[in-house]
Structures are given as C-alpha cells and as structure tokens.
C-alpha positions in Angstrom: 22.9 -5.4 9.2 19.6 -6.5 10.8 18.3 -9.6 9.1 14.5 -9.5 9.4 12.0 -12.2 8.5 8.6 -10.9 7.4 5.8 -13.5 7.2 3.2 -12.4 4.7 -0.2 -13.7 3.6 -2.8 -12.3 1.2 -4.6 -10.1 3.8 -4.6 -6.6 5.2 -2.5 -7.4 8.3 0.3 -8.7 6.0 0.1 -5.4 4.0 0.6 -3.6 7.3 3.5 -5.8 8.2 5.5 -5.3 5.0 4.8 -1.5 4.9 5.8 -1.1 8.5 9.0 -3.2 8.0 9.9 -1.1 5.0 9.4 2.0 7.0 11.6 0.7 9.8 14.2 -0.1 7.1 14.4 3.6 6.3 15.9 4.2 9.8 17.8 1.0 10.5 20.2 -0.9 8.2 18.1 -3.9 7.5 17.5 -6.8 5.1 13.9 -7.7 4.7 13.2 -11.4 3.8 9.5 -11.8 3.0 8.2 -15.4 3.1 4.7 -16.6 2.0 3.6 -20.2 2.9 1.0 -21.3 0.4 -1.2 -24.0 1.9 -2.3 -27.1 0.1 -5.9 -26.2 -0.5 -8.1 -29.0 -1.9 -5.4 -31.4 -2.9 -7.6 -34.4 -2.8 -9.6 -33.0 -5.7 -6.6 -32.8 -8.0 -4.6 -35.9 -7.0 -5.1 -39.1 -9.1 -5.5 -37.1 -12.4 -2.1 -37.7 -13.8 -0.1 -35.0 -11.9 3.1 -36.0 -10.1 3.1 -34.6 -6.6 6.1 -32.3 -7.2 4.4 -30.9 -10.3 1.3 -30.2 -8.3 3.4 -28.4 -5.6 5.2 -26.4 -8.2 1.9 -25.2 -9.6 0.8 -24.2 -6.1 4.0 -22.2 -5.5 3.6 -20.4 -8.9 0.1 -19.4 -8.0 1.4 -18.2 -4.6 3.9 -15.9 -6.3 1.2 -14.2 -8.3 -1.0 -13.8 -5.2 1.8 -12.3 -3.1 2.8 -9.7 -5.7 -0.3 -7.7 -4.7 1.0 -7.4 -1.2 4.7 -6.7 -2.1 4.5 -4.7 -5.3 3.4 -1.4 -3.7 6.5 -1.3 -1.6 9.0 -3.2 -3.8 10.3 -0.2 -5.8 10.8 2.2 -2.9 12.0 -0.4 -0.3 15.6 -1.1 -1.0 15.9 -3.3 2.1 13.5 -5.9 0.6 15.0 -9.1 -0.8 13.5 -11.6 -3.2 10.4 -13.1 -1.6 10.3 -16.8 -0.7 7.2 -18.8 -1.6 6.9 -22.2 0.1 4.3 -24.9 -0.2 3.1 -26.5 3.1 1.6 -25.7 6.5 2.3 -22.1 7.5 3.2 -22.7 11.2 5.4 -25.7 10.5 7.3 -24.2 7.6 7.9 -20.9 9.4 9.1 -22.8 12.4 11.6 -24.7 10.2 13.0 -21.5 8.8 13.6 -19.9 12.2 15.2 -23.2 13.4 17.5 -23.4 10.5 18.4 -19.8 10.0 19.4 -16.9 12.2 17.3 -13.7 12.2 17.5 -10.5 14.3 13.9 -9.6 14.0 10.6 -11.2 13.0 7.5 -9.3 11.7 4.0 -10.4 11.0 0.4 -9.3 11.2 -1.1 -9.8 14.7 -3.2 -12.8 15.4 -6.9 -12.4 14.6 -9.0 -11.8 16.6 -6.6 -10.2 18.9 -7.9 -11.6 22.2 -6.2 -13.1 25.2 -7.0 -16.6 24.0 -5.6 -16.1 20.5 -2.5 -14.3 21.8 -1.9 -17.2 24.3 -2.3 -19.7 21.5 0.1 -17.9 19.2 2.7 -17.4 21.9 2.6 -21.2 22.6 2.8 -22.2 18.9 5.9 -24.1 17.7 6.9 -21.0 15.7 6.9 -18.5 18.6 8.4 -21.0 21.1 11.4 -21.4 18.8 11.9 -17.8 18.0 15.1 -16.5 19.5 14.7 -12.9 18.4 12.2 -10.1 19.1 9.1 -10.1 17.0 6.7 -7.3 16.0 2.9 -7.8 15.7 0.9 -5.4 13.6 -2.7 -4.6 14.0 -2.4 -1.3 12.0 0.1 1.3 10.8 1.7 4.0 12.9 4.4 6.6 12.1 7.6 5.4 13.7 8.6 8.6 15.4 9.2 7.4 18.9 9.3 4.1 20.8 8.0 3.2 24.3 10.1 0.5 26.1 8.2 -0.9 29.0 10.6 -2.1 31.8 8.2 -4.0 34.1 11.0 -5.4 36.2 14.7 -5.4 36.5 15.3 -8.5 34.3 13.0 -7.1 31.7 14.9 -3.9 31.5 18.1 -5.8 30.9 16.6 -8.0 28.2 15.1 -5.0 26.4 18.4 -3.1 26.6 20.2 -6.0 25.0 17.6 -6.3 22.2 17.6 -2.6 21.4 21.4 -2.2 21.6 21.4 -4.8 18.7 18.5 -3.5 16.7 18.6 0.3 17.3 22.3 1.1 17.5 22.9 4.5 15.9 19.2 5.0 15.1 17.8 8.5 15.8 14.2 7.5 16.5 14.0 8.3 20.3 13.5 5.6 22.9 11.4 6.3 25.9 12.0 4.0 28.9 9.1 3.7 31.2 8.7 1.7 34.5 6.0 1.2 37.0 5.8 2.8 40.4 6.0 0.1 43.0 4.9 0.1 46.7 8.1 -1.3 48.2 11.1 1.0 48.3 13.5 -1.9 47.7 11.7 -3.1 44.6 11.3 0.4 43.3 15.0 1.0 43.7 15.9 -2.2 41.9 13.8 -1.3 38.9 15.0 2.3 38.8 18.6 1.2 38.9 18.0 -1.4 36.2 16.4 1.2 34.0 19.3 3.6 34.6 21.8 0.9 33.5 19.7 0.1 30.5 19.6 3.8 29.5 23.3 4.0 29.8 23.9 0.9 27.6 21.5 2.3 25.0 23.2 5.7 24.9 26.6 4.0 24.5 25.1 2.3 21.4 24.3 5.6 19.9 20.6 5.7 20.8 18.6 8.7 21.9 17.1 7.9 25.3 14.6 9.5 27.7 13.7 7.9 31.0 10.1 8.7 31.9 8.8 9.3 35.4 7.3 6.1 37.0 3.7 5.4 35.9 0.8 4.0 37.9 0.3 0.5 36.7 -2.9 -0.9 35.2 -2.5 -4.7 34.9 1.2 -4.2 35.4 1.6 -1.7 32.6 0.6 1.9 31.6 -2.8 2.7 30.3 -3.6 2.0 26.7 -4.0 5.7 26.1 -0.3 6.3 27.0 0.8 3.5 24.7 -1.2 4.7 21.8 1.0 7.8 21.6 3.9 5.7 20.3 4.8 4.2 16.9 6.1 1.1 18.6 5.7 -0.4 22.1 8.3 -3.0 23.4 7.9 -5.3 26.3 9.2 -8.7 27.4 6.8 -11.7 27.4 7.5 -15.0 29.2 7.7 -18.1 27.0 5.6 -20.0 29.6 2.9 -17.3 29.9 -0.3 -18.7 31.3 -3.9 -18.2 30.2 -4.6 -16.4 33.5 -1.8 -13.9 33.0 -3.0 -10.2 33.3 -0.4 -9.4 30.7 -2.5 -11.2 28.0 -5.5 -9.0 28.7 -3.4 -5.9 28.6 -1.7 -6.9 25.3 -5.1 -7.4 23.8 -6.1 -3.8 24.5 -3.0 -2.3 22.8 -3.6 -1.2 19.2 -0.2 0.2 18.6 2.5 -2.0 17.0 4.0 -4.3 19.6 7.5 -5.6 19.8 7.7 -8.6 22.1 11.0 -9.8 23.5 10.8 -13.5 24.6 11.9 -13.9 28.2 
C-alpha cells in the first residue's frame, strides 16, 4: 500500500492536488492522507480577552475543518483511498516538515509553488520541508488525464533512482511508462546512459510495469522540449537537493505545465 501525504489549502491548486491524487488512487493501491495547516491569522487581536491559548487554537482548527470541506467533499464519496483529513494549527512549512520527519510516506502531493518561476522553485526545493522529504513528490499546476507517464533519465544515476522509485510506486500498474534519455555527443557517455536506461526498463518490467524505451531526444536545457512533455499525464525526473539558482533545470521545470514528479537526488 502506497502511503501518500497530500498537503491542501483553500485554493485551486489544492483542489487539483486532491483530485489528481484520487485519480492516481484508482490505478495504484494507495492511502491518501490529506493535511491542512491552518495559520494563526490575527492572534494579537484576540489574545488578552479571556481565551486560554489552547481554546483559541481549538477554535482555529474547527474553522479550518469547515474551510477544507469545500476542497475535499467533491472527491470524498468516490475516493475510497482518502483517509480522515488532519487539520493542524501552526506554520505550514514547519508543521509539514515535522510530519515528514516523524512519519514515513511513499509519496507527497501538493499544488505547485506560485508563481511557478525558477526563483520560487529554487526557494521551495531548499525549504525545510523539501530538504527533509525522503520520497518522490508531485507538483500540480493543473489536471491531466493519467494515461501515460514520461520518465526522463538525464544521466545514468538518474535512471537508477527513477527505476527504484517507480518499482515501488508503480508495481503492477497498467498505466504505461515511457523512458526517455538525451542524445549525447560522446559515445562513452551515450552508451552509459543507454545501458542504464535498459537496466531500468528491465527492473520496471520485472515489477509488473508496462515499459517503452523511446529513441534518444535532442536536449533543450538538458531535457526534451515542453511540447513533448505536455503529451503526458505525468513527467518524472530527478532533482538535486543542492540545486543552485543558476541551474538550467530550474528554467526548464518552470516551463513544464504537465504534472511533475520530482525524485530527490
């Protein structure tokens, strides 16, 4: 069973996140654990009027439960994978980081950072939450039908990491996986990547996955064009934990509108 944490807020991106996760749960044996962190708001205006702090926090959480019903209720009846939502009072980033530090999840899903620019992507990837994530995570900018998945193997180590992730998440799933890798100038490097992709394909097929290895693509910023990526319901790629602001990968990621699965490297 794939244990999935879905971070939700009262916004459109969170609606995309929970709907997409529920759709994925129709194909994979999953448990979806929604969590909503309700921030303090204007606490200074309400303190000192006779409320004990724990009573005030309880009121905030109760208000949060009503708010989040609008996001979850359209999917709740039809999404058997969804578990009881958790509503927590506090700072969103800090509380989510505590959860992923204290509990083990196989997948994390949330709305993509807004605006989806290289700067905001870099900031999100270097946040306490994402630096502590030990599982793949999906960012949603919009909804797509999950009919096929593009796995971008940009180098040999990336191919191995992606194979490990999908052998765990996708075992037995019939949504086809398309492995793609870039054409390189040097024969040695091209052979290393091709051999790594071939091994990855074999491991995935042994896990019960449907796999196609695509012909090498001509790289744009180290990856295929956005037009190719947009033909898939999910695009997966590794991302370095120590990615720099100058990394071309940040610019490429910002141009991808399809759902992204990032595997920390």
